[in-house]
N, C-alpha and C positions, 0 to 999 in steps of 0.2 A: 763902578762908581771912580768918578775924576778926582786929582789928586787935591784939586780948589775946592770941590764938594765936601771932600775929607776935613781937611781943614777948616772949613766953615764950621761942620759939625762937630768938630772937633772941640773949639773956641764956644762955641753953644753951650757944651756939655761943659767945659770947664767954668763958663761963667755960672753956672746953677749951684756953683759950690762956694760963692764968695762971702758966703754971711760964714764960712769957717772961721776959728778963731788963728788959724793957722792959715791964710790962705793959701790953697792952691796957687793961683796966678802971679805970686809973688815972687817962685824960684823959675829962673830962668838958664838953668844948668847949659854949659856948653854940650856939645854931640861927642859921644865918645869917640875916642880913637880908635880904631879896632885894625886886629892884625888878624894876618892868616893862620896863627897859630893855637891850640889851644893847649893852654898852661896846665902846669900840673896840681892833685890837688884833692881828684876828685874821690878819694879814699876816703877822708876826712867827713863827705859830708853825710857817707852811709852810715861811718863809725859816729856820728854825731846826734843823727836820727834816735829821737826819744822813745824807746821801746815801741816802735813802728811796727805795725802789723807786717805778719808772714802770712799767714794764712788767707783764704780764700776770701772774697768780698761778699759773701751773703747772696740773695735774690741777684738776680742779672740786672742791668742797669743799661742806659741808651749808652750804646759806642759814638764815637765823636769823633767825626777825622775835621782833622785841623786844614784840609785845604793846600794848597801850594801856589807858591812862587812868595812875595810881599804879603798874600793876604793869609797865607799860611804861618808867614812868621808872627803876624798882628796878631789871628786866633792863638798862636802856642803866649804869645805874651797876655791875651786878655784870658786865657785858663789859669795860668800864673795869678794873676792879680785878683781873680772872683776868690782864687785860693784864699789868699792875704786877706783881701776883703772878709771874706768869713770868718775867718781864724781873729782879726783885731775885732770882728763885732760879736765876735763870742766872749771875746777877754774883757770888753769893756762893758757886755751887758750883765758879770759873773767876777768883778776885779776881783782878783786874790785877794789871799790874807794876810793883812797886815799892810797892804800898798799904801806907800807916801803919797802926798800931796803932790811931787814933783813928778813922781815915776806915773800917778793918775793923769796928770795932765800931758804927759809924753805918750799914754797909751791913746788918751784920746785924740790926741793928734796925728800919731802913725793911724790909726783908724782911719779919721777922714780923710787922710792923702791916698790911702789903698782904695778906700771907696770909689774919690776922684779919677784914680787911675784907672778901675776898671770900667766904670759911667765913661770916662773917656774915651776908652779903645771899645768900647763896646757901641758909642757914638761912631767914631771913624770909621768902623768896620760894616753898621748899617745892615741890610740885609745879608752880608756876609757872615754876620757875626755867628759865631757857636751858643750854642742852648745853655742855660741855667745850668750849669755843671753840679753834682753832688757832693758831697763830702762826708769825712770819718775822721773827727779827732777824740775817738775815745781813747786813743792813746796817752792823751794830753789832760792832765789833774790842773783844771780853771782855776783850782783855789789854791792851787799850790804856787807859790814864787819860780821857783826855781824851771819847773814842770813847764809854766811857763814863757820864759824870759829864755831858758832854752832850746824851745820849738820856735820861738821869735828869733833868736840867733840863727838857729838853720835856717830859716826861712827867708831872710834878709839877705845872707848871705848868699844863698842860692839865686836868687833873685837878681844880686849883682853880675853872678855870674853868669845867669841865663842871658841878660841882654848883652853881657860883653861878648859871649858866643853868638849871639844871633846878629848882632850888627852887620858883622861882615858878610850876612847872608841876604842882607834888603838892597834892591837895589833902587831905589828910590830915595833920594836926598831927601824929601820932605819926611821920609818914615823915617830914617835915619835920625834927623831932626829931634822925632816925636818920641824915638827909643832913648835918646842923648837926655832929654830933659826929664825922662823916667829915670833913668838910672841911677843917675845926680842924687835925684830923691833917694831913692833906694839907699845908697850907700851912704847917706846921713843916716836914715833910719838902722841901718847895719854898726856904723860906730856908735849909732847912743845907745842902742840894744848892749854891745858890749863893752860900752862905758860903766852900764850898770850891773850886768853880770857876771862879768869875769875879774872883776874888783885889781884890776889892772891897768895902770894909765896908758900902756903901750900896745892895747889890745886891739885900740881901733883899726893900726895898721899892723897888725900882728905876722910874724911870717909865717904864718896858717893860711892866710889870704895873701901877699904882698909879697911878691917874688924877690930876687935881688936885684932886679931892673927895676925896683918901684912902679911894677907891670901887676895890675887886681888879675883873679883868676877869671879865664872864661874856660864856658864848658858849653858843649853840643847840644843840641837839643833833645837827644838820646839819652846823654846822661843826668841831663836835668828832669825828664820826665820818670825814670827807672826811681830816681831822689824822690821825686813828690809823688809817686804813683801809691804807697800805704795812705796815703789822704785825699785820694781822689778816688771815689766810686766807680765815676765811669771809666771805660777802655778809652783814651786817648789814640787814638788812630795819625800816628804824623809820618804815614811812611812816602807822602808825597811831600815833604819840607826841602828845600833846597838845602845842599849839604856843602856848596862852595860857591 
């Protein structure tokens, strides 16, 4: 698929979401500034996972190779967007007890964005897109605010670190621009979730995610997929992804 075809299909996918209350097309975040250094902080992700399963995944599920090069990185992002979209679709379908009107609007808006991200990447990848993944959210109590928001915080923080770490692995500037526009929105999600969950007005840029140089964390695909694995029933095969 040519770069122009990818961009044309991506724009078409985005236009389908123009009816959303917070239109996906309204954001135009700048491309991320990538570095060759993966920042520290991986351990907090694993410690924060809300009772994620450690036992086997039960019946065998289809293994999913991501591919190689830029296509592999886009499929990596697509897998993560599938995960987030599935999570927020469930959140909105079964809103937690006592949810306020403002939090309900926030969850609906984030859901709309994540679905748009998922569909955007699927259209961009075309025939190279991986299959629809299967997820296990049995560790999340969707009726409980703390359980939902704790999981949302982990997913959003992980998503930002994933894009930051993957940006340096992309060769195409067009693909990097796409990733930059998505990660800017993911960062807004992360800040919003932290603002209502942590009850701390400084949490949106806490030192658990921002280093002394004012830079956000960047995780390798290996680290991110290990953290997300308890929620993804498929075996993700990422051994062909670029590493530098």
